[in-house]
N, C-alpha and C positions, 0 to 999 in steps of 0.2 A: 926217598922216592921207594924205599922198601917200607920205610915210616909207615907211608900211607897204604901201602896195598896192604900191611901187619892189620893196623887199624881198621882198614874198612872191613876186611875180613872179620874181625875181632866183633861189628858192627851187627853185620850180616848172621853171625852166629847166634848172636844172642837174639837180633828179632825174629831167627827158626824157633827156635827156644821158647821166648811167648807167646807166639800162636800155637804149639803145638799143647802147652798146657792148658788152652782154653779161659776163660774169663774167672775173673776168683770170684767163687759164692759166696752171694749176700745171705746173709743167716735171713728166715725170716723169720716174725712175730708176732706172736699170735697173742690176740689180748682175752681175756675171760670177762665173761657179761659179769654183769653185776644186779644178784636176785634182791629185790627189794619185798620182804611180807607187806601180805596187803594188811591193815590197820584195821584190828577187829572194833568194827563203830559202836557194839553193843557194851564195850567192857567195861565196868567203872568210871575207870581214867579217861576215855571217850565220850562217853554217854553224854555231859553234859554238852559236848560241843556240837553232837551229833543233834541230840534233843533243839537246840537252841535258832534252827531254821523253823520249823514247826512252830515253836514258841511265837518267834516273831513276828507270823503271819498271823497266830490267832490275835496277837496284843494290836497288831493293825487293824484289822478287822472287829476286835474290843471298841474302837477308836470310833471309827466308822458308823457301831451298831449304838453306840451311848450317840452320836449326831445323828441317826436317824430315828432314837426315841423320841427324841426330843427337836424332832422337823415337823411342821404345821404338814398335814394332810396333800395339800397342794404342792408341796416342795420337795416329796419324796420321790419323784421321778428322777429330780437331780443327786440324789444320795446313792441312790439302788443300784447305779452301775459301777461304783465304785466298791461295792460289798460284794458284785458278782465279779467284779478283776481281780480281787485277792481271791474269792470261792475258787475259780477257776487254778490261780497259780499254786493254792492249796492241794487241789486235783493233782495238779501235773507234777509236784513236786516230791520226789520219792526217797523209799523211806526203808529203811534195815524192818526185818522180822520184829525186832523186841519196841518198834514204833507203831506195829501196824491197828492196835487197838487204841493207842492213841490218836490215829489217824480217824478210826471210824466215829469217834465221839467230836474229835474237830468237824469233822465234815457235816456231819450230821447236826452240830449245833449251830454250823453256817446256813445248811439247806434250810432250816427249820425256822431262822430268823431272817432270812430271804425271801421265803415263801408268803411269813404273815406280813413282811413289807409291803409285797406284792397285792395281796387280799387286802390289803390295809390302804391300800394306791386305789382299787376299783370300788371299793364298797362304798355304800352311803354309811353318813356320818351315826343313823342310829344305830348300827349294829357296830362299831369301829372300837367300843370299847370293850364289847365282849371277842372279837376277833384280837387282839390288841392283849387284851388278859391270857386269852387262853393257851398263844402263838406264844409269848414270851416265856410264859409257865412253862412250854416243854423246851425251848432254846434254853432257861435258865440248870433245868433237869441237865440238857447235854453239858452245858456249862460246866455245871458240878462235876460231872465222870468226869470230864478233860480233866478238870484243876486237881480232881483225887489222883487220876494217871499217870500225871504227871509230876505230882506228889513223889507216889510209890516209885516211879522211872529213877527218880535224884534220890532218893532214899531220906525226903526231908515230910517230914507232918503242917497243916495248916494251922498257921495260927489263928486266924477267923475263918469261921464257916464260910461258904460263898455263897451268900445268900441275896446279892446285890446284883440291880438288875445288869444283863448284859452289854458288855463294855466297860464294866468296872473292876478294874485287876485286883484278886485275891493273893493277900498276902503270905509267901512262902520265908519259911524261916528253919535254917538247919541248928538242930537240936533242941526246937518246941516241943513241952513232955502235951500241949494239950495236942488234941485228934478232932475230924470234922464228928458230929453225929449224924444221925441219917435225916433229915428232911423233916420235918414233921410232916409232910404231905406225900412220903414216901407210900410206894403201892407194895406190899407186900403179898409174896404166892405160897404153900407150904404145900405138902404132899399126902394127901387122906388116904392112902394105901389103895388095895392092899399090897400092892407092889412098891420095890425102890424104884424110882424113874432115869434114865439113861440121862444123861448130860451131853451135849451133842457143840463140836465146837463153832456149827453152822447149823443155819434151820432147818435143819435135811436128814432126812433116818437113811440116810445111805454114806452120813458125814461120820467121822473119828468121834467118839467117845471121848468123855474126857473121866467117867470116874459115873455115879451112881446118886442122887437124890433121893433119901432117906426117908423112910415110911416115916411122918409128922411134922421131919425137919419142914425149916421155915427161910424164905428166902427174900430179899428184896428186888422187887423185879424193876425190868429197864427201860425196855420198847417192847414194841411188838413186832411181825413180821408184818408183811405187805397184807395179808390174806388176814392175817389173826391170826392161825392157826398153828402158829410157834410163839414164846415168849423168852424174851434174853433174862434171867437173872444174873445175878450177885453170888459167886460160888460160897455156902456157907463154912466160914471158917479161912477161907484164901482171901484176903485183903485185894482186890482188885482183880483179879480173876473172873471172869464172865463166864456162862453155858446157855446155849438153848435147850429146852422144854415142850414136851407137846400140850399143848394146852389142854384140849381134853381131858389131860392126866393130871393135871393141879386146879386145886382150890383158892380162891381168891380169898384171904385173911381180912385184908382192908384195900378200899379202892376197887377201881373194876378195869373190865381190857378196854375199853371205851377212852378211860384217861392214860393208857401210855402211848407215847409217840411209836412213831414207826418208823421204824432201822431203816435209813435209804441201803443200807448195803443186803440187808437179808431180802429172799426171795418173797 
């Protein structure tokens, strides 16, 4: 009996001490968030993958453009919606800053070709040939500029000049030695003086300037603004770089303002 009492007292003491010591602390484990750097989409190692979705849409449009060019006028209504769908997808596709100029050429090419097909679909056969020739020439000019800008971004040169009609893909090859000459129908302008002309980022006097167009210098004209008061040119000595100059300050060496396509992004 005495042993039982002693055992019972020992148990009570143990329970009393346990209740006084409180719960056993549980270590708190904290996790450290992993910071992932945002990849530079315009870096040389990523640029090819960055430009691919844009060029995929252009190639899709090229295929339908080739189909439309060989479709009878009465059946164009069946092809134009597909062209418009691809154009809308291209417009909605976001791009980094390094692809902005490529995007301008892409959308301008698509818009010009679609507008030509819509005009062709609604006009009489007596003027179809002139509309098709003029419209496709403008679309081709934008397609050429797109191809040149694509080649510049990827650091490759064009094996054959892009003189095919819209819908035919130009061949690009890394390490090729030949370059693309200016089209025979290129429109050129010059600065007759007496002062240098500011080169603007956009068709606005308040836009950022990129430098000046020297007195006596010449450049290839690419497009005009909606009102025709600005002209987009290729900056002399800077392949693939463009700028805007005020029309009244320059002089046409070859061609005329009326022959330039209207840039859809210009005011």
